PyMOL Python script that loads the backbone (N, CA, C, O; Angstrom):
from pymol import cmd

cmd.read_pdbstr("""\
ATOM      1  N   UNK A   1      40.203  -5.060  23.401  1.00  0.00           N
ATOM      2  CA  UNK A   1      41.171  -4.683  24.444  1.00  0.00           C
ATOM      3  C   UNK A   1      42.584  -4.891  23.934  1.00  0.00           C
ATOM      4  O   UNK A   1      42.891  -5.834  23.205  1.00  0.00           O
ATOM      5  N   UNK A   2      43.460  -3.923  24.374  1.00  0.00           N
ATOM      6  CA  UNK A   2      44.826  -4.035  24.002  1.00  0.00           C
ATOM      7  C   UNK A   2      45.694  -4.300  25.245  1.00  0.00           C
ATOM      8  O   UNK A   2      45.413  -3.842  26.352  1.00  0.00           O
ATOM      9  N   UNK A   3      46.771  -5.072  24.987  1.00  0.00           N
ATOM     10  CA  UNK A   3      47.642  -5.462  26.079  1.00  0.00           C
ATOM     11  C   UNK A   3      49.067  -4.887  25.838  1.00  0.00           C
ATOM     12  O   UNK A   3      49.525  -4.871  24.695  1.00  0.00           O
ATOM     13  N   UNK A   4      49.737  -4.438  26.843  1.00  0.00           N
ATOM     14  CA  UNK A   4      51.126  -4.061  26.782  1.00  0.00           C
ATOM     15  C   UNK A   4      51.943  -5.328  26.670  1.00  0.00           C
ATOM     16  O   UNK A   4      51.406  -6.421  26.848  1.00  0.00           O
ATOM     17  N   UNK A   5      53.224  -5.212  26.381  1.00  0.00           N
ATOM     18  CA  UNK A   5      54.033  -6.379  26.244  1.00  0.00           C
ATOM     19  C   UNK A   5      54.198  -7.159  27.563  1.00  0.00           C
ATOM     20  O   UNK A   5      54.329  -8.383  27.542  1.00  0.00           O
ATOM     21  N   UNK A   6      54.193  -6.459  28.701  1.00  0.00           N
ATOM     22  CA  UNK A   6      54.220  -7.129  29.998  1.00  0.00           C
ATOM     23  C   UNK A   6      52.973  -7.974  30.245  1.00  0.00           C
ATOM     24  O   UNK A   6      53.033  -9.139  30.638  1.00  0.00           O
ATOM     25  N   UNK A   7      51.844  -7.320  29.992  1.00  0.00           N
ATOM     26  CA  UNK A   7      50.553  -8.048  30.249  1.00  0.00           C
ATOM     27  C   UNK A   7      50.444  -9.224  29.316  1.00  0.00           C
ATOM     28  O   UNK A   7      50.048 -10.306  29.750  1.00  0.00           O
ATOM     29  N   UNK A   8      50.775  -9.062  28.062  1.00  0.00           N
ATOM     30  CA  UNK A   8      50.725 -10.124  27.075  1.00  0.00           C
ATOM     31  C   UNK A   8      51.625 -11.292  27.507  1.00  0.00           C
ATOM     32  O   UNK A   8      51.209 -12.448  27.419  1.00  0.00           O
ATOM     33  N   UNK A   9      52.838 -11.010  27.968  1.00  0.00           N
ATOM     34  CA  UNK A   9      53.779 -12.024  28.364  1.00  0.00           C
ATOM     35  C   UNK A   9      53.225 -12.787  29.580  1.00  0.00           C
ATOM     36  O   UNK A   9      53.279 -14.016  29.625  1.00  0.00           O
ATOM     37  N   UNK A  10      52.706 -12.064  30.537  1.00  0.00           N
ATOM     38  CA  UNK A  10      52.088 -12.755  31.702  1.00  0.00           C
ATOM     39  C   UNK A  10      50.926 -13.618  31.345  1.00  0.00           C
ATOM     40  O   UNK A  10      50.817 -14.728  31.866  1.00  0.00           O
ATOM     41  N   UNK A  11      50.016 -13.155  30.452  1.00  0.00           N
ATOM     42  CA  UNK A  11      48.847 -13.827  30.047  1.00  0.00           C
ATOM     43  C   UNK A  11      49.274 -15.193  29.332  1.00  0.00           C
ATOM     44  O   UNK A  11      48.680 -16.251  29.542  1.00  0.00           O
ATOM     45  N   UNK A  12      50.309 -15.070  28.510  1.00  0.00           N
ATOM     46  CA  UNK A  12      50.714 -16.226  27.738  1.00  0.00           C
ATOM     47  C   UNK A  12      51.751 -17.155  28.425  1.00  0.00           C
ATOM     48  O   UNK A  12      52.018 -18.261  27.955  1.00  0.00           O
ATOM     49  N   UNK A  13      52.316 -16.679  29.531  1.00  0.00           N
ATOM     50  CA  UNK A  13      53.260 -17.469  30.251  1.00  0.00           C
ATOM     51  C   UNK A  13      54.586 -17.568  29.528  1.00  0.00           C
ATOM     52  O   UNK A  13      55.256 -18.599  29.558  1.00  0.00           O
ATOM     53  N   UNK A  14      54.953 -16.468  28.873  1.00  0.00           N
ATOM     54  CA  UNK A  14      56.210 -16.442  28.190  1.00  0.00           C
ATOM     55  C   UNK A  14      56.935 -15.118  28.598  1.00  0.00           C
ATOM     56  O   UNK A  14      56.327 -14.283  29.268  1.00  0.00           O
ATOM     57  N   UNK A  15      58.202 -14.921  28.211  1.00  0.00           N
ATOM     58  CA  UNK A  15      58.931 -13.758  28.553  1.00  0.00           C
ATOM     59  C   UNK A  15      58.674 -12.607  27.562  1.00  0.00           C
ATOM     60  O   UNK A  15      58.276 -12.825  26.417  1.00  0.00           O
ATOM     61  N   UNK A  16      58.910 -11.403  28.033  1.00  0.00           N
ATOM     62  CA  UNK A  16      58.858 -10.242  27.119  1.00  0.00           C
ATOM     63  C   UNK A  16      59.924 -10.350  26.071  1.00  0.00           C
ATOM     64  O   UNK A  16      59.754  -9.875  24.948  1.00  0.00           O
ATOM     65  N   UNK A  17      61.055 -10.989  26.438  1.00  0.00           N
ATOM     66  CA  UNK A  17      62.136 -11.106  25.439  1.00  0.00           C
ATOM     67  C   UNK A  17      61.661 -11.977  24.266  1.00  0.00           C
ATOM     68  O   UNK A  17      62.016 -11.703  23.120  1.00  0.00           O
ATOM     69  N   UNK A  18      60.869 -13.016  24.536  1.00  0.00           N
ATOM     70  CA  UNK A  18      60.301 -13.874  23.504  1.00  0.00           C
ATOM     71  C   UNK A  18      59.435 -13.038  22.612  1.00  0.00           C
ATOM     72  O   UNK A  18      59.561 -13.068  21.388  1.00  0.00           O
ATOM     73  N   UNK A  19      58.554 -12.291  23.230  1.00  0.00           N
ATOM     74  CA  UNK A  19      57.624 -11.414  22.367  1.00  0.00           C
ATOM     75  C   UNK A  19      58.429 -10.387  21.537  1.00  0.00           C
ATOM     76  O   UNK A  19      58.065 -10.122  20.391  1.00  0.00           O
ATOM     77  N   UNK A  20      59.496  -9.812  22.082  1.00  0.00           N
ATOM     78  CA  UNK A  20      60.323  -8.906  21.290  1.00  0.00           C
ATOM     79  C   UNK A  20      60.995  -9.660  20.124  1.00  0.00           C
ATOM     80  O   UNK A  20      61.081  -9.143  19.010  1.00  0.00           O
ATOM     81  N   UNK A  21      61.467 -10.888  20.397  1.00  0.00           N
ATOM     82  CA  UNK A  21      62.083 -11.657  19.373  1.00  0.00           C
ATOM     83  C   UNK A  21      61.055 -11.985  18.258  1.00  0.00           C
ATOM     84  O   UNK A  21      61.362 -11.818  17.078  1.00  0.00           O
ATOM     85  N   UNK A  22      59.894 -12.429  18.610  1.00  0.00           N
ATOM     86  CA  UNK A  22      58.856 -12.668  17.618  1.00  0.00           C
ATOM     87  C   UNK A  22      58.618 -11.428  16.787  1.00  0.00           C
ATOM     88  O   UNK A  22      58.451 -11.523  15.571  1.00  0.00           O
ATOM     89  N   UNK A  23      58.598 -10.299  17.397  1.00  0.00           N
ATOM     90  CA  UNK A  23      58.399  -9.053  16.637  1.00  0.00           C
ATOM     91  C   UNK A  23      59.619  -8.778  15.749  1.00  0.00           C
ATOM     92  O   UNK A  23      59.474  -8.320  14.615  1.00  0.00           O
ATOM     93  N   UNK A  24      60.793  -9.053  16.258  1.00  0.00           N
ATOM     94  CA  UNK A  24      61.990  -8.806  15.501  1.00  0.00           C
ATOM     95  C   UNK A  24      62.068  -9.672  14.221  1.00  0.00           C
ATOM     96  O   UNK A  24      62.544  -9.198  13.189  1.00  0.00           O
ATOM     97  N   UNK A  25      61.621 -10.889  14.282  1.00  0.00           N
ATOM     98  CA  UNK A  25      61.680 -11.808  13.110  1.00  0.00           C
ATOM     99  C   UNK A  25      60.390 -11.686  12.301  1.00  0.00           C
ATOM    100  O   UNK A  25      60.252 -12.387  11.299  1.00  0.00           O
ATOM    101  N   UNK A  26      59.456 -10.849  12.676  1.00  0.00           N
ATOM    102  CA  UNK A  26      58.238 -10.696  11.886  1.00  0.00           C
ATOM    103  C   UNK A  26      57.174 -11.717  12.117  1.00  0.00           C
ATOM    104  O   UNK A  26      56.208 -11.787  11.356  1.00  0.00           O
ATOM    105  N   UNK A  27      57.321 -12.519  13.153  1.00  0.00           N
ATOM    106  CA  UNK A  27      56.374 -13.608  13.405  1.00  0.00           C
ATOM    107  C   UNK A  27      55.035 -13.065  14.084  1.00  0.00           C
ATOM    108  O   UNK A  27      53.924 -13.507  13.794  1.00  0.00           O
ATOM    109  N   UNK A  28      55.255 -12.097  14.983  1.00  0.00           N
ATOM    110  CA  UNK A  28      54.115 -11.535  15.674  1.00  0.00           C
ATOM    111  C   UNK A  28      54.407  -9.948  15.815  1.00  0.00           C
ATOM    112  O   UNK A  28      55.217  -9.524  16.639  1.00  0.00           O
ATOM    113  N   UNK A  29      53.731  -9.169  15.003  1.00  0.00           N
ATOM    114  CA  UNK A  29      54.006  -7.790  14.932  1.00  0.00           C
ATOM    115  C   UNK A  29      52.867  -6.981  15.607  1.00  0.00           C
ATOM    116  O   UNK A  29      51.779  -6.882  15.039  1.00  0.00           O
ATOM    117  N   UNK A  30      53.088  -6.430  16.753  1.00  0.00           N
ATOM    118  CA  UNK A  30      52.079  -5.663  17.443  1.00  0.00           C
ATOM    119  C   UNK A  30      52.022  -4.238  16.824  1.00  0.00           C
ATOM    120  O   UNK A  30      52.914  -3.830  16.080  1.00  0.00           O
ATOM    121  N   UNK A  31      50.953  -3.516  17.159  1.00  0.00           N
ATOM    122  CA  UNK A  31      50.878  -2.145  16.785  1.00  0.00           C
ATOM    123  C   UNK A  31      51.792  -1.358  17.779  1.00  0.00           C
ATOM    124  O   UNK A  31      52.212  -1.887  18.808  1.00  0.00           O
ATOM    125  N   UNK A  32      52.067  -0.132  17.442  1.00  0.00           N
ATOM    126  CA  UNK A  32      52.867   0.690  18.343  1.00  0.00           C
ATOM    127  C   UNK A  32      52.098   1.934  18.827  1.00  0.00           C
ATOM    128  O   UNK A  32      51.374   2.545  18.041  1.00  0.00           O
ATOM    129  N   UNK A  33      52.238   2.305  20.067  1.00  0.00           N
ATOM    130  CA  UNK A  33      51.665   3.483  20.566  1.00  0.00           C
ATOM    131  C   UNK A  33      52.501   4.645  20.006  1.00  0.00           C
ATOM    132  O   UNK A  33      53.695   4.712  20.301  1.00  0.00           O
ATOM    133  N   UNK A  34      51.940   5.539  19.232  1.00  0.00           N
ATOM    134  CA  UNK A  34      52.690   6.653  18.617  1.00  0.00           C
ATOM    135  C   UNK A  34      53.320   7.600  19.614  1.00  0.00           C
ATOM    136  O   UNK A  34      54.329   8.237  19.309  1.00  0.00           O
ATOM    137  N   UNK A  35      52.733   7.708  20.824  1.00  0.00           N
ATOM    138  CA  UNK A  35      53.244   8.686  21.773  1.00  0.00           C
ATOM    139  C   UNK A  35      54.491   8.153  22.454  1.00  0.00           C
ATOM    140  O   UNK A  35      55.452   8.890  22.673  1.00  0.00           O
ATOM    141  N   UNK A  36      54.469   6.825  22.798  1.00  0.00           N
ATOM    142  CA  UNK A  36      55.600   6.324  23.612  1.00  0.00           C
ATOM    143  C   UNK A  36      56.356   5.180  22.996  1.00  0.00           C
ATOM    144  O   UNK A  36      57.358   4.733  23.552  1.00  0.00           O
ATOM    145  N   UNK A  37      55.889   4.681  21.828  1.00  0.00           N
ATOM    146  CA  UNK A  37      56.526   3.583  21.128  1.00  0.00           C
ATOM    147  C   UNK A  37      56.286   2.214  21.738  1.00  0.00           C
ATOM    148  O   UNK A  37      56.899   1.227  21.330  1.00  0.00           O
ATOM    149  N   UNK A  38      55.409   2.159  22.700  1.00  0.00           N
ATOM    150  CA  UNK A  38      55.164   0.860  23.367  1.00  0.00           C
ATOM    151  C   UNK A  38      54.473  -0.111  22.382  1.00  0.00           C
ATOM    152  O   UNK A  38      53.705   0.320  21.522  1.00  0.00           O
ATOM    153  N   UNK A  39      54.748  -1.414  22.514  1.00  0.00           N
ATOM    154  CA  UNK A  39      54.057  -2.416  21.745  1.00  0.00           C
ATOM    155  C   UNK A  39      52.725  -2.641  22.322  1.00  0.00           C
ATOM    156  O   UNK A  39      52.600  -2.769  23.540  1.00  0.00           O
ATOM    157  N   UNK A  40      51.674  -2.700  21.485  1.00  0.00           N
ATOM    158  CA  UNK A  40      50.272  -3.026  21.943  1.00  0.00           C
ATOM    159  C   UNK A  40      49.812  -4.215  21.190  1.00  0.00           C
ATOM    160  O   UNK A  40      49.940  -4.311  19.969  1.00  0.00           O
ATOM    161  N   UNK A  41      49.272  -5.121  21.947  1.00  0.00           N
ATOM    162  CA  UNK A  41      48.727  -6.415  21.309  1.00  0.00           C
ATOM    163  C   UNK A  41      47.212  -6.429  21.415  1.00  0.00           C
ATOM    164  O   UNK A  41      46.669  -6.338  22.516  1.00  0.00           O
ATOM    165  N   UNK A  42      46.526  -6.540  20.295  1.00  0.00           N
ATOM    166  CA  UNK A  42      45.086  -6.628  20.235  1.00  0.00           C
ATOM    167  C   UNK A  42      44.634  -8.042  20.142  1.00  0.00           C
ATOM    168  O   UNK A  42      45.440  -8.962  20.283  1.00  0.00           O
ATOM    169  N   UNK A  43      43.326  -8.253  19.900  1.00  0.00           N
ATOM    170  CA  UNK A  43      42.699  -9.550  19.795  1.00  0.00           C
ATOM    171  C   UNK A  43      43.365 -10.432  18.685  1.00  0.00           C
ATOM    172  O   UNK A  43      43.614 -11.620  18.893  1.00  0.00           O
ATOM    173  N   UNK A  44      43.628  -9.842  17.559  1.00  0.00           N
ATOM    174  CA  UNK A  44      44.279 -10.607  16.481  1.00  0.00           C
ATOM    175  C   UNK A  44      45.622 -11.124  16.860  1.00  0.00           C
ATOM    176  O   UNK A  44      45.972 -12.262  16.547  1.00  0.00           O
ATOM    177  N   UNK A  45      46.409 -10.274  17.553  1.00  0.00           N
ATOM    178  CA  UNK A  45      47.773 -10.750  18.004  1.00  0.00           C
ATOM    179  C   UNK A  45      47.634 -11.851  19.099  1.00  0.00           C
ATOM    180  O   UNK A  45      48.413 -12.803  19.157  1.00  0.00           O
ATOM    181  N   UNK A  46      46.644 -11.673  19.922  1.00  0.00           N
ATOM    182  CA  UNK A  46      46.424 -12.735  20.991  1.00  0.00           C
ATOM    183  C   UNK A  46      46.143 -14.069  20.342  1.00  0.00           C
ATOM    184  O   UNK A  46      46.718 -15.088  20.723  1.00  0.00           O
ATOM    185  N   UNK A  47      45.220 -14.063  19.317  1.00  0.00           N
ATOM    186  CA  UNK A  47      44.896 -15.296  18.653  1.00  0.00           C
ATOM    187  C   UNK A  47      46.086 -15.845  17.887  1.00  0.00           C
ATOM    188  O   UNK A  47      46.306 -17.056  17.909  1.00  0.00           O
ATOM    189  N   UNK A  48      46.874 -14.999  17.203  1.00  0.00           N
ATOM    190  CA  UNK A  48      48.049 -15.444  16.546  1.00  0.00           C
ATOM    191  C   UNK A  48      49.072 -16.025  17.474  1.00  0.00           C
ATOM    192  O   UNK A  48      49.681 -17.050  17.167  1.00  0.00           O
ATOM    193  N   UNK A  49      49.281 -15.372  18.638  1.00  0.00           N
ATOM    194  CA  UNK A  49      50.215 -15.915  19.613  1.00  0.00           C
ATOM    195  C   UNK A  49      49.805 -17.307  20.107  1.00  0.00           C
ATOM    196  O   UNK A  49      50.653 -18.166  20.349  1.00  0.00           O
ATOM    197  N   UNK A  50      48.494 -17.513  20.250  1.00  0.00           N
ATOM    198  CA  UNK A  50      48.040 -18.809  20.727  1.00  0.00           C
ATOM    199  C   UNK A  50      48.398 -19.861  19.624  1.00  0.00           C
ATOM    200  O   UNK A  50      48.833 -20.964  19.957  1.00  0.00           O
ATOM    201  N   UNK A  51      48.226 -19.540  18.377  1.00  0.00           N
ATOM    202  CA  UNK A  51      48.623 -20.488  17.344  1.00  0.00           C
ATOM    203  C   UNK A  51      50.150 -20.730  17.367  1.00  0.00           C
ATOM    204  O   UNK A  51      50.592 -21.869  17.217  1.00  0.00           O
ATOM    205  N   UNK A  52      50.922 -19.708  17.547  1.00  0.00           N
ATOM    206  CA  UNK A  52      52.392 -19.817  17.565  1.00  0.00           C
ATOM    207  C   UNK A  52      52.795 -20.735  18.751  1.00  0.00           C
ATOM    208  O   UNK A  52      53.604 -21.648  18.583  1.00  0.00           O
ATOM    209  N   UNK A  53      52.260 -20.498  19.865  1.00  0.00           N
ATOM    210  CA  UNK A  53      52.634 -21.302  21.056  1.00  0.00           C
ATOM    211  C   UNK A  53      52.153 -22.758  20.917  1.00  0.00           C
ATOM    212  O   UNK A  53      52.817 -23.690  21.372  1.00  0.00           O
ATOM    213  N   UNK A  54      51.017 -22.924  20.297  1.00  0.00           N
ATOM    214  CA  UNK A  54      50.521 -24.292  20.035  1.00  0.00           C
ATOM    215  C   UNK A  54      51.519 -25.068  19.222  1.00  0.00           C
ATOM    216  O   UNK A  54      51.924 -26.166  19.603  1.00  0.00           O
ATOM    217  N   UNK A  55      51.921 -24.502  18.098  1.00  0.00           N
ATOM    218  CA  UNK A  55      52.867 -25.144  17.184  1.00  0.00           C
ATOM    219  C   UNK A  55      54.238 -25.272  17.836  1.00  0.00           C
ATOM    220  O   UNK A  55      54.919 -26.260  17.560  1.00  0.00           O
ATOM    221  N   UNK A  56      54.683 -24.375  18.657  1.00  0.00           N
ATOM    222  CA  UNK A  56      55.939 -24.482  19.393  1.00  0.00           C
ATOM    223  C   UNK A  56      55.896 -25.674  20.339  1.00  0.00           C
ATOM    224  O   UNK A  56      56.905 -26.363  20.487  1.00  0.00           O
ATOM    225  N   UNK A  57      54.804 -25.932  20.962  1.00  0.00           N
ATOM    226  CA  UNK A  57      54.610 -27.087  21.843  1.00  0.00           C
ATOM    227  C   UNK A  57      54.852 -28.372  21.044  1.00  0.00           C
ATOM    228  O   UNK A  57      55.325 -29.374  21.581  1.00  0.00           O
ATOM    229  N   UNK A  58      54.514 -28.321  19.741  1.00  0.00           N
ATOM    230  CA  UNK A  58      54.702 -29.510  18.900  1.00  0.00           C
ATOM    231  C   UNK A  58      56.092 -29.505  18.242  1.00  0.00           C
ATOM    232  O   UNK A  58      56.343 -30.318  17.352  1.00  0.00           O
ATOM    233  N   UNK A  59      56.976 -28.632  18.649  1.00  0.00           N
ATOM    234  CA  UNK A  59      58.362 -28.488  18.177  1.00  0.00           C
ATOM    235  C   UNK A  59      58.409 -28.077  16.651  1.00  0.00           C
ATOM    236  O   UNK A  59      59.367 -28.406  15.952  1.00  0.00           O
ATOM    237  N   UNK A  60      57.478 -27.439  16.218  1.00  0.00           N
ATOM    238  CA  UNK A  60      57.504 -26.841  14.865  1.00  0.00           C
ATOM    239  C   UNK A  60      58.439 -25.660  14.898  1.00  0.00           C
ATOM    240  O   UNK A  60      58.259 -24.760  15.719  1.00  0.00           O
ATOM    241  N   UNK A  61      59.443 -25.631  14.024  1.00  0.00           N
ATOM    242  CA  UNK A  61      60.407 -24.514  14.000  1.00  0.00           C
ATOM    243  C   UNK A  61      59.692 -23.136  13.703  1.00  0.00           C
ATOM    244  O   UNK A  61      58.691 -23.096  12.988  1.00  0.00           O
ATOM    245  N   UNK A  62      60.211 -22.075  14.245  1.00  0.00           N
ATOM    246  CA  UNK A  62      59.653 -20.742  14.090  1.00  0.00           C
ATOM    247  C   UNK A  62      59.525 -20.397  12.615  1.00  0.00           C
ATOM    248  O   UNK A  62      58.502 -19.858  12.192  1.00  0.00           O
ATOM    249  N   UNK A  63      60.567 -20.705  11.814  1.00  0.00           N
ATOM    250  CA  UNK A  63      60.516 -20.372  10.426  1.00  0.00           C
ATOM    251  C   UNK A  63      59.358 -21.047   9.726  1.00  0.00           C
ATOM    252  O   UNK A  63      58.705 -20.428   8.886  1.00  0.00           O
ATOM    253  N   UNK A  64      59.076 -22.345  10.060  1.00  0.00           N
ATOM    254  CA  UNK A  64      57.922 -22.984   9.481  1.00  0.00           C
ATOM    255  C   UNK A  64      56.606 -22.401   9.962  1.00  0.00           C
ATOM    256  O   UNK A  64      55.655 -22.273   9.191  1.00  0.00           O
ATOM    257  N   UNK A  65      56.555 -22.056  11.215  1.00  0.00           N
ATOM    258  CA  UNK A  65      55.327 -21.468  11.791  1.00  0.00           C
ATOM    259  C   UNK A  65      55.046 -20.156  10.987  1.00  0.00           C
ATOM    260  O   UNK A  65      53.914 -19.901  10.577  1.00  0.00           O
ATOM    261  N   UNK A  66      56.088 -19.355  10.781  1.00  0.00           N
ATOM    262  CA  UNK A  66      55.926 -18.164  10.010  1.00  0.00           C
ATOM    263  C   UNK A  66      55.354 -18.353   8.619  1.00  0.00           C
ATOM    264  O   UNK A  66      54.466 -17.630   8.165  1.00  0.00           O
ATOM    265  N   UNK A  67      55.901 -19.347   7.977  1.00  0.00           N
ATOM    266  CA  UNK A  67      55.403 -19.685   6.615  1.00  0.00           C
ATOM    267  C   UNK A  67      53.955 -20.113   6.644  1.00  0.00           C
ATOM    268  O   UNK A  67      53.166 -19.716   5.787  1.00  0.00           O
ATOM    269  N   UNK A  68      53.607 -20.913   7.614  1.00  0.00           N
ATOM    270  CA  UNK A  68      52.232 -21.410   7.710  1.00  0.00           C
ATOM    271  C   UNK A  68      51.271 -20.275   7.928  1.00  0.00           C
ATOM    272  O   UNK A  68      50.259 -20.163   7.238  1.00  0.00           O
ATOM    273  N   UNK A  69      51.583 -19.440   8.880  1.00  0.00           N
ATOM    274  CA  UNK A  69      50.673 -18.338   9.224  1.00  0.00           C
ATOM    275  C   UNK A  69      50.535 -17.293   8.150  1.00  0.00           C
ATOM    276  O   UNK A  69      49.499 -16.634   8.061  1.00  0.00           O
ATOM    277  N   UNK A  70      51.583 -17.118   7.305  1.00  0.00           N
ATOM    278  CA  UNK A  70      51.528 -16.150   6.252  1.00  0.00           C
ATOM    279  C   UNK A  70      50.825 -16.688   4.984  1.00  0.00           C
ATOM    280  O   UNK A  70      50.439 -15.928   4.096  1.00  0.00           O
ATOM    281  N   UNK A  71      50.679 -17.996   4.938  1.00  0.00           N
ATOM    282  CA  UNK A  71      50.014 -18.621   3.720  1.00  0.00           C
ATOM    283  C   UNK A  71      48.596 -18.159   3.635  1.00  0.00           C
ATOM    284  O   UNK A  71      47.875 -18.130   4.632  1.00  0.00           O
ATOM    285  N   UNK A  72      48.186 -17.789   2.419  1.00  0.00           N
ATOM    286  CA  UNK A  72      46.805 -17.400   2.225  1.00  0.00           C
ATOM    287  C   UNK A  72      45.845 -18.607   2.439  1.00  0.00           C
ATOM    288  O   UNK A  72      44.697 -18.433   2.848  1.00  0.00           O
ATOM    289  N   UNK A  73      46.327 -19.776   2.164  1.00  0.00           N
ATOM    290  CA  UNK A  73      45.423 -20.906   2.243  1.00  0.00           C
ATOM    291  C   UNK A  73      45.755 -21.735   3.535  1.00  0.00           C
ATOM    292  O   UNK A  73      45.598 -22.955   3.578  1.00  0.00           O
ATOM    293  N   UNK A  74      46.218 -20.996   4.571  1.00  0.00           N
ATOM    294  CA  UNK A  74      46.582 -21.666   5.848  1.00  0.00           C
ATOM    295  C   UNK A  74      45.407 -22.480   6.415  1.00  0.00           C
ATOM    296  O   UNK A  74      44.314 -21.946   6.602  1.00  0.00           O
ATOM    297  N   UNK A  75      45.631 -23.729   6.678  1.00  0.00           N
ATOM    298  CA  UNK A  75      44.679 -24.628   7.302  1.00  0.00           C
ATOM    299  C   UNK A  75      45.372 -25.341   8.435  1.00  0.00           C
ATOM    300  O   UNK A  75      46.323 -26.088   8.204  1.00  0.00           O
ATOM    301  N   UNK A  76      44.932 -25.135   9.619  1.00  0.00           N
ATOM    302  CA  UNK A  76      45.631 -25.704  10.760  1.00  0.00           C
ATOM    303  C   UNK A  76      45.690 -27.202  10.794  1.00  0.00           C
ATOM    304  O   UNK A  76      46.687 -27.787  11.217  1.00  0.00           O
ATOM    305  N   UNK A  77      44.623 -27.827  10.347  1.00  0.00           N
ATOM    306  CA  UNK A  77      44.611 -29.340  10.275  1.00  0.00           C
ATOM    307  C   UNK A  77      45.655 -29.814   9.264  1.00  0.00           C
ATOM    308  O   UNK A  77      46.408 -30.742   9.557  1.00  0.00           O
ATOM    309  N   UNK A  78      45.714 -29.218   8.124  1.00  0.00           N
ATOM    310  CA  UNK A  78      46.638 -29.597   7.150  1.00  0.00           C
ATOM    311  C   UNK A  78      48.042 -29.416   7.618  1.00  0.00           C
ATOM    312  O   UNK A  78      48.894 -30.282   7.419  1.00  0.00           O
ATOM    313  N   UNK A  79      48.304 -28.238   8.271  1.00  0.00           N
ATOM    314  CA  UNK A  79      49.648 -27.983   8.864  1.00  0.00           C
ATOM    315  C   UNK A  79      50.087 -29.027   9.848  1.00  0.00           C
ATOM    316  O   UNK A  79      51.231 -29.481   9.835  1.00  0.00           O
ATOM    317  N   UNK A  80      49.149 -29.408  10.717  1.00  0.00           N
ATOM    318  CA  UNK A  80      49.411 -30.465  11.731  1.00  0.00           C
ATOM    319  C   UNK A  80      49.705 -31.820  11.038  1.00  0.00           C
ATOM    320  O   UNK A  80      50.633 -32.530  11.428  1.00  0.00           O
ATOM    321  N   UNK A  81      48.941 -32.153  10.054  1.00  0.00           N
ATOM    322  CA  UNK A  81      49.212 -33.377   9.310  1.00  0.00           C
ATOM    323  C   UNK A  81      50.549 -33.390   8.664  1.00  0.00           C
ATOM    324  O   UNK A  81      51.258 -34.396   8.713  1.00  0.00           O
ATOM    325  N   UNK A  82      50.929 -32.253   8.033  1.00  0.00           N
ATOM    326  CA  UNK A  82      52.261 -32.137   7.340  1.00  0.00           C
ATOM    327  C   UNK A  82      53.384 -32.254   8.343  1.00  0.00           C
ATOM    328  O   UNK A  82      54.413 -32.869   8.061  1.00  0.00           O
ATOM    329  N   UNK A  83      53.196 -31.671   9.506  1.00  0.00           N
ATOM    330  CA  UNK A  83      54.242 -31.708  10.573  1.00  0.00           C
ATOM    331  C   UNK A  83      54.394 -33.155  11.027  1.00  0.00           C
ATOM    332  O   UNK A  83      55.515 -33.636  11.189  1.00  0.00           O
ATOM    333  N   UNK A  84      53.284 -33.850  11.233  1.00  0.00           N
ATOM    334  CA  UNK A  84      53.352 -35.248  11.723  1.00  0.00           C
ATOM    335  C   UNK A  84      54.067 -36.138  10.702  1.00  0.00           C
ATOM    336  O   UNK A  84      54.862 -37.007  11.060  1.00  0.00           O
ATOM    337  N   UNK A  85      53.772 -35.905   9.458  1.00  0.00           N
ATOM    338  CA  UNK A  85      54.421 -36.667   8.363  1.00  0.00           C
ATOM    339  C   UNK A  85      55.896 -36.385   8.367  1.00  0.00           C
ATOM    340  O   UNK A  85      56.687 -37.302   8.148  1.00  0.00           O
ATOM    341  N   UNK A  86      56.307 -35.150   8.609  1.00  0.00           N
ATOM    342  CA  UNK A  86      57.777 -34.802   8.573  1.00  0.00           C
ATOM    343  C   UNK A  86      58.481 -35.437   9.766  1.00  0.00           C
ATOM    344  O   UNK A  86      59.693 -35.646   9.713  1.00  0.00           O
ATOM    345  N   UNK A  87      57.767 -35.749  10.831  1.00  0.00           N
ATOM    346  CA  UNK A  87      58.394 -36.390  12.008  1.00  0.00           C
ATOM    347  C   UNK A  87      58.574 -37.884  11.807  1.00  0.00           C
ATOM    348  O   UNK A  87      59.346 -38.506  12.537  1.00  0.00           O
ATOM    349  N   UNK A  88      57.906 -38.463  10.869  1.00  0.00           N
ATOM    350  CA  UNK A  88      58.037 -39.941  10.678  1.00  0.00           C
ATOM    351  C   UNK A  88      59.293 -40.361   9.914  1.00  0.00           C
ATOM    352  O   UNK A  88      59.512 -41.552   9.693  1.00  0.00           O
TER     353      UNK A  88
END
""", "prot")
cmd.dss("prot")
cmd.show_as("cartoon", "prot")
cmd.util.cbc("prot")
cmd.orient("prot")
């Protein structure tokens, strides 16, 4: 199933502006409808947004979240441990 930016924002409890910003900085890149240019979010983007929002709740900076999610060896537990260490 694919979601428009409005539906995705409502489901996630965030603004469409936030989703556009995540797209602008390359953190969450949806596919585009070729006919109208609308952003479309699929299952992979939903999962990725959940990870982004989880780390944002822990005050992890967006730049760091981007690095973690792009890493080939990304491990959520290790990322959490590293963030906790950086807070100490």
